[in-house]
C-alpha positions as CSV (number, residue, x, y, z in Angstrom):
1,M,10.6,6.8,4.1
2,R,7.5,7.0,6.1
3,I,6.1,4.3,8.1
4,S,2.3,3.5,8.3
5,Q,0.4,4.0,11.4
6,V,-0.3,0.2,11.6
7,K,3.3,-0.5,11.7
8,I,4.0,2.3,14.3
9,D,1.3,0.8,16.8
10,K,2.7,-2.9,16.1
11,I,6.1,-1.1,17.1
12,K,4.7,0.7,20.3
13,E,3.4,-3.2,21.0
14,E,6.5,-4.1,21.0
15,I,7.9,-1.1,22.8
16,L,5.3,-2.6,26.0
17,S,5.8,-6.1,25.6
18,T,9.7,-5.5,26.0
19,I,9.3,-3.8,28.8
20,F,7.4,-5.7,30.7
21,R,9.5,-8.9,29.9
22,N,12.4,-6.6,31.7
23,S,10.1,-6.1,34.6
24,P,10.9,-4.8,37.3
25,R,13.5,-3.4,35.8
26,A,13.0,0.2,34.4
27,M,14.8,0.2,31.1
28,F,16.7,3.0,29.2
29,T,15.6,4.1,26.0
30,S,18.9,2.7,24.4
31,D,18.3,-1.0,26.0
32,I,14.5,-0.7,24.7
33,A,15.8,0.3,21.3
34,S,18.8,-2.4,21.2
35,E,15.9,-4.7,22.0
36,I,13.9,-4.0,19.3
37,A,16.3,-3.1,16.6
38,R,15.3,0.4,16.6
39,D,17.0,4.0,16.3
40,E,17.1,5.5,20.0
41,E,15.6,9.0,18.5
42,F,12.5,7.2,16.7
43,C,11.9,4.7,19.9
44,K,12.3,8.1,22.6
45,K,9.8,9.6,20.3
46,L,7.5,6.6,20.6
47,L,7.9,6.5,24.5
48,I,6.8,9.9,24.8
49,E,3.8,9.5,23.0
50,L,3.1,6.3,25.2
51,E,3.7,8.6,28.3
52,Q,1.5,11.0,26.9
53,K,-1.3,8.3,26.7
54,G,-0.5,6.9,30.2
55,L,1.1,3.3,29.5
56,V,4.6,4.0,30.6
57,A,6.2,6.1,33.1
58,S,9.6,7.8,33.0
59,V,11.9,7.4,35.9
60,K,14.5,10.4,36.0
61,K,16.0,9.7,39.0
62,N,18.7,6.9,39.4
63,N,19.0,4.4,42.6
64,N,20.6,7.1,44.7
65,G,17.9,9.2,44.1
66,K,20.1,11.9,41.7
67,D,18.7,12.8,38.6
68,Y,19.5,11.9,35.4
69,L,20.9,14.6,33.3
70,Q,20.8,13.0,29.8
71,R,19.0,9.7,30.4
72,I,15.8,8.6,31.2
73,R,14.3,4.8,32.5
74,W,11.3,3.6,31.5
75,R,8.6,1.3,33.2
76,L,5.0,0.3,32.9
77,T,2.4,2.2,34.4
78,N,0.5,0.4,37.3
79,S,-2.8,0.0,35.3
80,T,-0.5,-1.2,32.1
81,F,1.4,-3.6,34.1
82,Q,-1.8,-5.0,35.4
83,A,-3.1,-5.7,31.9
84,Y,-0.2,-7.0,30.7
85,Q,-0.2,-9.2,34.1
86,S,-3.5,-10.4,34.1
87,I,-2.8,-11.9,29.9
88,S,0.4,-13.3,31.2
89,G,-0.7,-14.7,34.3
90,Q,2.0,-13.4,36.6
91,K,0.9,-12.1,40.4
92,V,3.3,-9.1,41.2
93,E,2.2,-5.8,42.0
94,Y,3.9,-2.3,41.2
95,D,3.9,0.4,43.9
96,D,3.8,3.7,41.6
97,N,4.9,5.9,45.1
98,E,8.2,3.6,45.6
99,H,8.9,2.7,42.2
100,T,9.3,-0.8,43.2
101,Y,7.3,-4.0,42.7
102,I,6.0,-5.8,45.7
């Protein structure tokens, strides 16, 4: 079965809004897939496309600084977060260097 580009774009928008709603917490691919009721591999493919466009960033280290072996967490890039923030009216800033919200 083939999904149209319009539907893929809507799913990408849903992914972005899901990550924004759960900010400041970076989410694992499996958590995002569960929230939007989609297959993990399909979500991972879309997340990689969003990362290539500069809309999301992958976090490949845990809170202790150790690399994840098979998992990836995702967060919005600073510019994407600010765009969503201006739409929603939230006043929070993200520090890309420290990977924390101020």
